[in-house]
C-alpha positions as CSV (number, residue, x, y, z in Angstrom):
1,M,7.1,-13.9,-12.8
2,L,6.5,-12.4,-16.2
3,V,9.5,-10.4,-17.4
4,L,9.0,-7.5,-19.8
5,Y,11.9,-6.2,-21.8
6,R,11.0,-2.7,-22.8
7,E,13.6,-2.0,-25.4
8,E,13.1,-5.4,-27.2
9,R,9.3,-5.3,-26.8
10,R,9.2,-8.9,-25.7
11,W,8.5,-10.9,-22.6
12,E,9.3,-14.3,-21.1
13,D,7.9,-16.5,-18.3
14,R,10.2,-17.0,-15.4
15,M,9.9,-17.8,-11.6
16,F,10.4,-15.2,-8.9
17,R,13.4,-17.2,-7.6
18,D,15.2,-15.9,-10.7
19,F,14.7,-12.3,-9.7
20,P,18.2,-11.7,-8.1
21,G,19.7,-12.8,-11.4
22,F,18.2,-9.7,-13.1
23,L,20.0,-7.3,-10.7
24,R,23.2,-5.6,-11.7
25,P,26.2,-4.6,-9.5
26,D,25.5,-0.9,-10.0
27,D,21.7,-1.2,-9.2
28,C,19.8,0.2,-6.3
29,L,16.9,-1.9,-5.3
30,V,14.2,0.2,-3.6
31,L,11.9,-1.5,-1.1
32,N,8.9,0.0,0.8
33,D,9.3,-0.8,4.5
34,S,5.8,0.2,5.6
35,K,4.1,-2.1,8.0
36,V,0.4,-3.0,8.0
37,L,-1.5,-1.6,10.9
38,P,-4.2,-3.8,12.5
39,S,-6.6,-1.0,11.6
40,R,-9.9,-2.9,11.2
41,L,-12.2,-2.5,14.2
42,L,-15.5,-4.3,14.9
43,G,-17.9,-2.5,17.2
44,R,-21.5,-1.6,17.9
45,R,-23.5,1.6,17.4
46,A,-24.1,3.4,20.7
47,G,-26.4,6.0,19.3
48,V,-26.0,9.8,19.3
49,H,-27.1,10.4,22.9
50,S,-27.5,7.2,24.9
51,P,-24.8,4.5,25.1
52,Q,-27.5,2.1,26.1
53,N,-29.1,2.3,22.7
54,L,-27.0,-0.5,21.1
55,S,-28.5,-0.8,17.6
56,G,-26.2,-2.7,15.3
57,E,-22.8,-3.8,14.2
58,V,-20.3,-1.3,12.8
59,E,-17.0,-1.9,11.0
60,V,-14.4,0.9,11.1
61,L,-11.2,1.0,9.0
62,L,-8.7,3.5,10.4
63,V,-6.8,5.1,7.5
64,E,-4.6,7.8,8.9
65,P,-4.0,9.4,12.3
66,L,-4.8,13.1,12.5
67,S,-3.5,13.9,16.0
68,E,-0.2,13.3,17.8
69,D,-2.0,11.2,20.5
70,S,-3.4,8.9,17.7
71,K,-7.0,9.4,19.1
72,T,-8.3,11.2,16.0
73,W,-8.3,9.4,12.6
74,T,-9.6,9.5,9.1
75,A,-11.6,6.3,8.7
76,L,-14.0,4.4,6.5
77,V,-17.2,3.3,8.3
78,H,-19.7,0.6,7.4
79,P,-22.6,1.0,7.2
80,G,-21.5,4.5,6.2
81,R,-24.8,6.2,5.3
82,K,-26.3,5.5,8.7
83,M,-23.4,6.8,10.6
84,R,-23.9,10.5,11.2
85,T,-21.8,13.1,12.8
86,G,-22.2,12.7,16.6
87,E,-22.8,9.0,16.3
88,R,-20.9,6.9,18.9
89,I,-19.4,3.5,18.5
90,L,-18.4,1.1,21.3
91,F,-15.5,-1.3,20.9
92,G,-15.8,-3.2,24.2
93,D,-14.9,-0.6,26.8
94,V,-13.5,1.9,24.3
95,E,-15.8,4.5,22.8
96,A,-15.3,6.5,19.6
97,E,-17.3,9.3,18.1
98,I,-17.8,10.4,14.5
99,I,-16.9,14.1,14.6
100,G,-16.7,14.9,10.8
101,R,-17.4,13.7,7.3
102,G,-15.1,13.7,4.3
103,E,-15.6,14.3,0.6
104,Y,-15.7,10.6,-0.6
105,G,-17.4,8.9,2.3
106,E,-14.6,9.2,4.8
107,R,-15.3,10.0,8.4
108,T,-13.3,11.6,11.1
109,V,-13.3,9.5,14.2
110,R,-12.2,10.5,17.7
111,F,-11.6,8.0,20.5
112,H,-12.7,9.0,24.0
113,W,-10.3,6.9,26.0
114,D,-7.3,7.7,28.2
115,G,-5.2,4.7,27.3
116,N,-2.6,4.3,24.5
117,I,-4.5,3.9,21.3
118,Q,-1.6,2.3,19.4
119,E,-1.0,-0.3,22.0
120,W,-4.8,-1.0,22.1
121,L,-4.9,-1.4,18.3
122,D,-2.1,-3.9,18.5
123,K,-4.1,-6.0,20.8
124,T,-7.7,-5.4,19.5
125,G,-7.4,-4.5,15.9
126,H,-7.9,-6.9,13.0
127,V,-5.7,-7.2,10.0
128,P,-7.4,-5.4,7.1
129,L,-7.3,-8.3,4.6
130,P,-8.4,-7.5,1.0
131,P,-12.2,-7.9,0.6
132,Y,-11.8,-10.7,-1.9
133,I,-10.4,-12.9,0.9
134,K,-13.6,-14.3,2.2
135,R,-12.7,-15.3,5.7
136,P,-11.9,-13.7,9.1
137,D,-8.4,-12.7,9.7
138,T,-6.3,-15.0,11.9
139,I,-3.2,-14.6,14.2
140,E,-1.1,-15.9,11.3
141,D,-2.2,-13.1,9.1
142,R,-0.4,-10.6,11.3
143,E,2.9,-12.0,10.0
144,R,1.8,-13.4,6.6
145,Y,0.3,-10.1,5.4
146,Q,3.6,-8.2,6.0
147,T,6.7,-8.0,4.0
148,I,9.8,-9.5,5.7
149,F,11.4,-6.0,5.8
150,A,8.3,-4.2,7.2
151,R,9.4,-1.7,9.9
152,E,7.3,1.5,10.0
153,T,3.6,0.9,11.0
154,G,1.0,2.8,9.1
155,S,-0.4,1.0,6.0
156,I,-4.0,-0.3,5.6
157,A,-2.7,-2.8,3.1
158,A,0.6,-4.5,2.4
159,P,2.8,-3.2,-0.4
160,T,2.2,-6.4,-2.2
161,A,5.2,-6.6,-4.5
162,G,7.3,-7.0,-1.4
163,L,5.4,-10.1,-0.3
164,H,7.3,-12.2,-2.8
165,F,10.6,-11.7,-1.0
166,T,11.9,-14.4,1.4
167,S,15.0,-13.9,3.6
168,E,17.0,-16.1,1.2
169,I,16.0,-14.1,-1.9
170,L,16.7,-10.9,-0.1
171,D,20.1,-12.1,0.8
172,A,20.7,-13.1,-2.8
173,C,19.7,-9.6,-3.9
174,R,22.2,-8.0,-1.4
175,N,24.9,-10.1,-3.0
176,R,24.0,-8.8,-6.5
177,V,23.4,-5.1,-6.1
178,A,25.4,-2.1,-4.9
179,E,22.7,-0.8,-2.6
180,I,19.3,-1.6,-1.2
181,A,17.4,1.5,-0.2
182,Y,14.3,1.6,1.9
183,V,11.5,4.1,1.5
184,T,8.3,4.4,3.5
185,L,5.0,5.0,1.8
186,H,2.0,4.1,4.0
187,V,-0.6,2.5,1.7
188,G,-3.9,4.4,2.1
189,L,-6.9,5.4,0.1
190,G,-4.8,6.8,-2.7
191,T,-3.7,3.3,-3.8
192,F,-7.2,1.9,-4.0
193,Q,-9.8,4.5,-4.5
194,P,-11.2,5.1,-8.0
195,V,-9.3,7.7,-10.1
196,R,-10.8,11.2,-9.6
197,G,-9.3,14.1,-11.4
198,E,-5.6,14.9,-11.7
199,S,-4.3,13.6,-8.4
200,L,-4.8,10.7,-5.9
201,H,-5.8,10.8,-2.3
202,A,-2.6,11.9,-0.5
203,E,-0.6,9.2,1.3
204,R,2.2,9.7,3.9
205,F,5.7,9.0,2.8
206,F,9.3,9.4,4.0
207,V,12.8,8.9,2.6
208,S,15.8,9.3,4.8
209,Q,18.8,11.3,3.6
210,Q,20.9,8.1,3.6
211,N,18.5,6.2,1.4
212,A,17.9,9.2,-0.8
213,A,21.7,9.4,-1.4
214,K,21.7,5.7,-2.4
215,I,18.9,6.3,-4.9
216,R,20.5,9.4,-6.4
217,S,23.9,7.8,-7.0
218,A,22.8,4.5,-8.5
219,K,23.2,3.9,-12.2
220,R,19.8,2.0,-12.4
221,V,17.0,2.2,-9.8
222,L,14.7,-0.8,-9.6
223,C,11.7,-0.2,-7.5
224,A,9.8,-3.1,-5.9
225,G,6.1,-2.1,-6.1
226,T,4.1,0.9,-7.3
227,T,4.3,2.5,-3.8
228,S,8.1,2.5,-4.0
229,V,7.9,4.1,-7.4
230,R,5.6,6.8,-6.1
231,A,7.8,7.5,-3.1
232,V,11.0,7.8,-5.3
233,E,9.3,10.0,-7.9
234,S,7.7,12.1,-5.3
235,M,11.0,12.7,-3.6
236,F,12.6,13.9,-6.9
237,L,9.6,16.2,-7.5
238,D,10.3,17.8,-4.1
239,K,7.1,16.6,-2.4
240,R,7.3,16.3,1.4
241,E,5.6,14.1,4.0
242,K,2.5,13.5,1.8
243,T,2.1,12.7,-1.9
244,D,-0.9,12.7,-4.2
245,L,1.2,12.0,-7.2
246,F,-0.8,10.3,-10.0
247,I,1.6,8.6,-12.4
248,R,-0.1,7.8,-15.8
249,P,1.0,7.5,-19.4
250,G,2.9,10.7,-20.4
251,F,4.6,11.0,-17.0
252,E,8.3,11.7,-17.2
253,F,10.1,9.4,-14.7
254,Q,12.8,11.2,-12.7
255,R,14.6,8.2,-11.4
256,T,12.8,4.9,-11.7
257,N,14.4,2.7,-14.4
258,A,12.8,-0.7,-13.7
259,M,10.1,-2.1,-11.5
260,L,8.7,-5.3,-9.9
261,T,5.0,-5.2,-9.5
262,N,2.0,-7.5,-9.1
263,F,-0.9,-7.7,-11.7
264,H,-3.5,-5.0,-11.3
265,L,-7.1,-4.5,-12.2
266,P,-8.4,-2.6,-15.2
267,Q,-9.0,1.2,-14.8
268,S,-6.9,1.3,-11.6
269,S,-4.2,4.0,-11.0
270,L,-1.8,1.1,-10.4
271,L,-2.2,-0.3,-13.9
272,M,-1.9,3.3,-15.3
273,L,1.5,3.6,-13.5
274,V,2.7,0.4,-15.1
275,C,1.6,1.6,-18.5
276,A,3.4,4.8,-18.0
277,L,6.7,3.0,-17.5
278,A,6.4,0.3,-20.2
279,G,3.8,1.6,-22.7
280,I,0.1,1.0,-22.9
281,E,-0.1,-1.4,-25.8
282,F,2.9,-3.4,-24.7
283,V,1.6,-3.8,-21.1
284,L,-1.9,-4.7,-22.3
285,S,-0.5,-7.3,-24.7
286,A,1.6,-8.8,-21.8
287,Y,-1.5,-8.8,-19.6
288,R,-3.5,-10.8,-22.2
289,H,-0.6,-13.3,-22.2
290,A,-0.7,-13.4,-18.4
291,V,-4.4,-14.2,-18.4
292,D,-4.1,-16.9,-21.0
293,A,-1.1,-18.4,-19.2
294,G,-3.0,-18.5,-15.9
295,Y,-1.0,-15.9,-13.9
296,R,-2.7,-15.0,-10.6
297,F,-3.8,-11.5,-9.9
298,Y,-4.4,-9.7,-6.5
299,S,-2.3,-9.4,-3.4
300,Y,-1.1,-13.0,-3.1
301,G,-0.8,-13.3,-6.9
302,D,2.1,-13.5,-9.3
303,C,4.3,-10.7,-10.4
304,M,5.8,-8.8,-13.3
305,L,9.3,-7.5,-13.7
306,I,9.8,-4.6,-16.1
307,V,13.4,-4.0,-17.2
C-alpha cells in the first residue's frame, strides 16, 4: 500500500495490513456493498426469423435491468456489429431478443421466458472477470471476485478497493473508527467507458438515511474506492437513484476527506478522480514511484491510501 500525505506532499511504502492504523476514532469509513452479478452469458445466434438458423456464438454482458421483472436489460453484445435489432439469441432453453440499440454500442435485450430471470442468472451466468484475466471463470470466482461485505447484487465488476479487506482487517477497522457506513453504487459502464463530454454513463446508487447520517456527522470521511467517493459526493449534490457525476481536477469535494483506491490506467475517469483529490503532479509523481517500485495495477493489484 502506497500512502500519500497530501499536506506534506510525501509518500511512503506500507502494507495493507497497516491500514487500520491510519484510522481515527472520529472517522467514518465508507464501503460500497454492491455485489457482482453473474451477468456474462454465452449463447448462440438464432437469427431474425428462424430459431433453427443457429449461426454463431454470442457473448452478452448484462449491464442494468430496465424492467421490474428483470426481463429487459441494457447490455453489451459481442460480436456487436452483426447483432441487429430483431436478432434472437439462445441460451440453452432461454431465448432473448435484441429490441433496441444504444448510443455507444449498447443493446436493449428482452428475455422471452416465463421463469425468474434473477434465479436463472444465479445458476447460468458467468462471473464477468476483467478482460485481462485470460481464463474462463470458475466456481471459486463467485466468491473471490466479491468484497467480504457485498450485499446488494447489481455490479458488472467488483468495487476493487474493497477486495483488499479481510474479516480480520475489517474487525480491526471497527475497533478504530467511530462509524462504518455502507453505500451502494452498482459498477456499470460509467466506471469503465472512455470519457466522453462532461458526464459519465449513469450508474445506480443508494445511501440509506442511517448511513447518510453517519457520513454527515463524521469529522473525517474516508472512502474505500472511487465508487464510494462518487456515491458520497452524489448524495451531497442531491442526486437520486442514478449518478453520472464526473469527478476531475477542479471538483470541490463536499464530504470526502481521504480515500483508499487501487492503481488506475492513464486517461481513465478513475485516475482523474484521484488527481482531483490529491493533485495532478503529486499523483503522477507517486505513480512513477509505484511503477519503479513494482506495484501491481488492475483489480487484484496493490492499493494507494490518500490522507
